[in-house]
Structure formats: C-alpha cells, structure tokens
GUKELUM-355806 format. One record per atom (N, C-alpha, C): residue number from 0; atom name; z, y, x. Coordinates in nm, 4 decimals. Each point is the difference from the previous one (the first is absolute). Example, Ala and Ser with C-alpha at 12.3 -4.5 7.8 and 13.67 -1.06 7.14 Angstrom:
BEGIN
SITE  pos  site        c3        c2        c1
SITE    0     N    0.7800   -0.5690    1.3190
SITE    0    CA    0.0000    0.1190   -0.0890
SITE    0     C    0.0000    0.1200    0.0900
SITE    1     N   -0.0720    0.1050   -0.0350
SITE    1    CA    0.0060    0.1190    0.0820
SITE    1     C    0.0730    0.1090   -0.0770
//
This chain:
BEGIN
SITE  pos  site        c3        c2        c1
SITE    0     N   13.3756    9.6871   10.5645
SITE    0    CA   -0.1164    0.0321    0.1000
SITE    0     C   -0.0522   -0.1188    0.0395
SITE    1     N    0.0469   -0.1143    0.0006
SITE    1    CA   -0.0648   -0.1423    0.0544
SITE    1     C   -0.1125   -0.0454   -0.1161
SITE    2     N    0.0427    0.0413   -0.1191
SITE    2    CA   -0.1023   -0.0333   -0.1023
SITE    2     C   -0.1164    0.0897    0.0229
SITE    3     N    0.0177    0.1069    0.0123
SITE    3    CA   -0.1103    0.0951    0.0472
SITE    3     C   -0.0935   -0.0471    0.1045
SITE    4     N    0.0469   -0.0234    0.1189
SITE    4    CA   -0.0584   -0.0628    0.1216
SITE    4     C   -0.0558   -0.1123   -0.0278
SITE    5     N    0.0523   -0.1012   -0.0579
SITE    5    CA   -0.0669   -0.1215   -0.0586
SITE    5     C   -0.1272    0.0205   -0.0885
SITE    6     N    0.0103    0.0988   -0.0938
SITE    6    CA   -0.1265    0.0193   -0.0876
SITE    6     C   -0.0936    0.0792    0.1081
SITE    7     N    0.0199    0.0837    0.0796
SITE    7    CA   -0.0907    0.0478    0.1038
SITE    7     C   -0.0571   -0.0914    0.0899
SITE    8     N    0.0651   -0.0849    0.0345
SITE    8    CA   -0.0524   -0.1196    0.0796
SITE    8     C   -0.0974   -0.0861   -0.0783
SITE    9     N    0.0484   -0.0462   -0.1141
SITE    9    CA   -0.0781   -0.0793   -0.0881
SITE    9     C   -0.1712    0.0672   -0.0170
SITE   10     N    0.0475    0.1388   -0.0152
SITE   10    CA   -0.1454    0.0754   -0.0210
SITE   10     C   -0.0626    0.0179    0.1337
SITE   11     N    0.0390   -0.0040    0.0812
SITE   11    CA   -0.0762    0.0213    0.1464
SITE   11     C   -0.0388   -0.1563    0.0398
SITE   12     N    0.0619   -0.1156   -0.0350
SITE   12    CA   -0.0556   -0.1217    0.0221
SITE   12     C   -0.1219   -0.0259   -0.1117
SITE   13     N    0.0198    0.0306   -0.1141
SITE   13    CA   -0.1083   -0.0069   -0.1006
SITE   13     C   -0.1159    0.0792    0.0543
SITE   14     N   -0.0008    0.1039    0.0403
SITE   14    CA   -0.1279    0.0874    0.0250
SITE   14     C   -0.0550   -0.0675    0.1120
SITE   15     N    0.0647   -0.0346    0.1116
SITE   15    CA   -0.0564   -0.0570    0.1110
SITE   15     C   -0.0438   -0.1344   -0.0079
SITE   16     N    0.0245   -0.0856   -0.1032
SITE   16    CA   -0.0568   -0.1263   -0.0265
SITE   16     C   -0.1150    0.0149   -0.0918
SITE   17     N   -0.0014    0.0896   -0.0944
SITE   17    CA   -0.0960   -0.0210   -0.1019
SITE   17     C   -0.1167    0.0865    0.0280
SITE   18     N    0.0197    0.1338    0.0337
SITE   18    CA   -0.1180    0.0743    0.0186
SITE   18     C   -0.1208   -0.0254    0.1126
SITE   19     N    0.0723   -0.0723    0.1122
SITE   19    CA   -0.1124   -0.0408    0.1035
SITE   19     C   -0.1073   -0.1054   -0.0633
SITE   20     N    0.0709   -0.1130   -0.0688
SITE   20    CA   -0.0709   -0.0882   -0.0648
SITE   20     C   -0.0989    0.0570   -0.1015
SITE   21     N    0.0660    0.0909   -0.0798
SITE   21    CA   -0.1164    0.0903   -0.1030
SITE   21     C   -0.1131    0.0415    0.0898
SITE   22     N    0.0282    0.0716    0.1162
SITE   22    CA   -0.1186    0.0704    0.0810
SITE   22     C   -0.0884   -0.0957    0.0185
SITE   23     N    0.0388   -0.1119    0.0256
SITE   23    CA   -0.1053   -0.1294    0.0432
SITE   23     C   -0.0886   -0.0286   -0.1344
SITE   24     N    0.0670   -0.0019   -0.1099
SITE   24    CA   -0.0965   -0.0292   -0.1296
SITE   24     C   -0.0718    0.1185   -0.0108
SITE   25     N    0.0485    0.1135    0.0004
SITE   25    CA   -0.0757    0.1138   -0.0306
SITE   25     C   -0.1312    0.0145    0.0917
SITE   26     N    0.0246   -0.0290    0.1318
SITE   26    CA   -0.1081    0.0409    0.1086
SITE   26     C   -0.1160   -0.1218   -0.0144
SITE   27     N    0.0354   -0.1125   -0.0722
SITE   27    CA   -0.0891   -0.1115   -0.0334
SITE   27     C   -0.0604    0.0216   -0.1306
SITE   28     N    0.0261    0.1008   -0.0637
SITE   28    CA   -0.0528    0.0048   -0.1224
SITE   28     C   -0.1358    0.0788    0.0131
SITE   29     N   -0.0931   -0.0408   -0.0918
SITE   29    CA   -0.1565    0.0503    0.0262
SITE   29     C    0.0067    0.1401   -0.0301
SITE   30     N    0.0790    0.0633   -0.0741
SITE   30    CA    0.0029    0.1406   -0.0175
SITE   30     C    0.0586    0.0894    0.1340
SITE   31     N    0.0415   -0.0766    0.1060
SITE   31    CA    0.0690    0.0693    0.1127
SITE   31     C   -0.1085    0.0571    0.0832
SITE   32     N   -0.1140   -0.0535   -0.0056
SITE   32    CA   -0.1159    0.0408    0.1061
SITE   32     C   -0.1189    0.0340   -0.0902
SITE   33     N   -0.0768    0.1097    0.0533
SITE   33    CA   -0.1345    0.0222   -0.0613
SITE   33     C   -0.1032   -0.1011    0.0541
SITE   34     N   -0.1205    0.0143   -0.0148
SITE   34    CA   -0.0911   -0.0945    0.0315
SITE   34     C   -0.0407    0.0191    0.1610
SITE   35     N    0.0477    0.1113    0.0499
SITE   35    CA   -0.0133    0.0244    0.1520
SITE   35     C    0.1092   -0.0642    0.0715
SITE   36     N    0.1078   -0.0253   -0.0821
SITE   36    CA    0.1402   -0.0566    0.0510
SITE   36     C    0.0921    0.1145    0.0333
SITE   37     N   -0.0333    0.0973   -0.0403
SITE   37    CA    0.1029    0.1310    0.0022
SITE   37     C    0.1076   -0.0235   -0.1133
SITE   38     N    0.1166    0.0408    0.0470
SITE   38    CA    0.1311    0.0025   -0.0955
SITE   38     C   -0.0624    0.1053   -0.1132
SITE   39     N    0.0701   -0.0731   -0.1290
SITE   39    CA   -0.0440    0.0962   -0.1081
SITE   39     C    0.1336    0.0670   -0.0531
SITE   40     N    0.0021    0.0927   -0.0797
SITE   40    CA    0.1130    0.0704   -0.0558
SITE   40     C    0.1149   -0.1331   -0.0644
SITE   41     N   -0.0528   -0.0759   -0.0392
SITE   41    CA    0.1062   -0.1123   -0.0586
SITE   41     C    0.0576   -0.0441    0.1225
SITE   42     N   -0.0510   -0.0403    0.1138
SITE   42    CA    0.0795   -0.0414    0.1126
SITE   42     C    0.0789    0.1087    0.0677
SITE   43     N   -0.0632    0.1164    0.0155
SITE   43    CA    0.0956    0.1071    0.0482
SITE   43     C    0.1402    0.0398   -0.0857
SITE   44     N   -0.0287    0.0020   -0.1315
SITE   44    CA    0.0965    0.0329   -0.0791
SITE   44     C    0.1097   -0.1120    0.0102
SITE   45     N   -0.0234   -0.1058   -0.0107
SITE   45    CA    0.1009   -0.1246    0.0268
SITE   45     C    0.0632   -0.0095    0.1320
SITE   46     N   -0.0697    0.0373    0.1117
SITE   46    CA    0.0436    0.0121    0.1319
SITE   46     C    0.1239    0.1263   -0.0010
SITE   47     N   -0.0284    0.1004   -0.0522
SITE   47    CA    0.1105    0.1111    0.0013
SITE   47     C    0.0949   -0.0332   -0.0862
SITE   48     N   -0.0248   -0.0627   -0.1314
SITE   48    CA    0.1367   -0.0462   -0.0517
SITE   48     C    0.0589   -0.0936    0.0540
SITE   49     N   -0.0407   -0.1113    0.0695
SITE   49    CA    0.0593   -0.0944    0.0845
SITE   49     C    0.0823    0.0573    0.1255
SITE   50     N   -0.0743    0.0993    0.0645
SITE   50    CA    0.0761    0.0611    0.1061
SITE   50     C    0.1192    0.0778   -0.0530
SITE   51     N    0.0008    0.0749   -0.1371
SITE   51    CA    0.1150    0.0698   -0.0408
SITE   51     C    0.1014   -0.1021   -0.0387
SITE   52     N   -0.0270   -0.1006   -0.0389
SITE   52    CA    0.1052   -0.1177   -0.0401
SITE   52     C    0.0628   -0.0471    0.1305
SITE   53     N   -0.0866   -0.0116    0.1109
SITE   53    CA    0.0869   -0.0413    0.1369
SITE   53     C    0.0662    0.1075    0.0493
SITE   54     N   -0.0237    0.1132    0.0019
SITE   54    CA    0.0885    0.1153    0.0411
SITE   54     C    0.1233    0.0097   -0.0927
SITE   55     N   -0.0290    0.0019   -0.1357
SITE   55    CA    0.1431   -0.0232   -0.0816
SITE   55     C    0.0939   -0.1200    0.0372
SITE   56     N   -0.0835   -0.1143    0.0540
SITE   56    CA    0.0813   -0.1102    0.0373
SITE   56     C    0.0889    0.0262    0.1329
SITE   57     N   -0.0711    0.0754    0.0650
SITE   57    CA    0.0750    0.0441    0.1601
SITE   57     C    0.1156    0.1197   -0.0568
SITE   58     N   -0.0259    0.0672   -0.0870
SITE   58    CA    0.0960    0.1118   -0.0590
SITE   58     C    0.1119   -0.0801   -0.0698
SITE   59     N   -0.0228   -0.1005   -0.0765
SITE   59    CA    0.0991   -0.0827   -0.0678
SITE   59     C    0.0839   -0.0653    0.0959
SITE   60     N   -0.0483   -0.0636    0.1114
SITE   60    CA    0.0526   -0.0609    0.0893
SITE   60     C    0.1102    0.0893    0.0825
SITE   61     N   -0.0671    0.1006    0.0358
SITE   61    CA    0.0920    0.1235    0.0817
SITE   61     C    0.1148    0.0480   -0.0993
SITE   62     N   -0.0355    0.0233   -0.1363
SITE   62    CA    0.1052    0.0344   -0.0841
SITE   62     C    0.1195   -0.0994   -0.0405
SITE   63     N   -0.0546   -0.1384    0.0152
SITE   63    CA    0.0863   -0.1067   -0.0043
SITE   63     C    0.0970   -0.0090    0.1019
SITE   64     N   -0.0345    0.0343    0.1292
SITE   64    CA    0.0786   -0.0119    0.1216
SITE   64     C    0.1045    0.1262   -0.0088
SITE   65     N   -0.0739    0.1095   -0.0507
SITE   65    CA    0.0879    0.1081    0.0102
SITE   65     C    0.1238   -0.0128   -0.1090
SITE   66     N   -0.0456   -0.0561   -0.1185
SITE   66    CA    0.1047   -0.0477   -0.1003
SITE   66     C    0.1187   -0.0922    0.0423
SITE   67     N   -0.0543   -0.0986    0.0960
SITE   67    CA    0.1134   -0.0939    0.0618
SITE   67     C    0.0819    0.0708    0.1188
SITE   68     N   -0.0462    0.0910    0.0436
SITE   68    CA    0.0655    0.0659    0.1080
SITE   68     C    0.0785    0.1206   -0.0287
SITE   69     N   -0.0092    0.0348   -0.1272
SITE   69    CA    0.0628    0.1309   -0.0708
SITE   69     C   -0.0580    0.1327    0.0323
SITE   70     N   -0.1260   -0.0224    0.0540
SITE   70    CA   -0.0765    0.1484    0.0262
SITE   70     C   -0.0445    0.0510   -0.1276
SITE   71     N    0.0019   -0.0462   -0.1126
SITE   71    CA   -0.0415    0.0629   -0.1305
SITE   71     C    0.1031    0.0586   -0.0632
//
C-alpha cells in the first residue's frame, strides 16, 4: 500500500504544480479572448480541463492518505 500511496501523492503534486502554470499560458494566448475581451471556447475548455485535473489531484491526495492509513 505504501507504493500506491506514493504514486497517488506524486500524481497529486504533479497536477498541482503543472496545471496552474499551464492555465497562465493558456490565458495569455491570443486565442483565449475575442476582440471584445470575452473568453472564447478555447479558454473555457482549457479551464474546465484544468479544473478537472485539480479535482483529480485532490482525490489522489485523499486516496493516498487513505492508502497509508489502511482505509482502502
């Protein structure tokens, strides 16, 4: 179970470190806003995907704790 917990924690850390930085790049991309400054589908889709990745990071961290405590 320790190997599982380590894998889950690595996944959580990766998601938390990588995806917020990616959002910064996406939001600065010229395709992110239309000529009136409104968010485009490009930005909205990426924001949803990044939010899902961050939720998965939280779930991974909780599952890692559960694996360490024997709750799994």
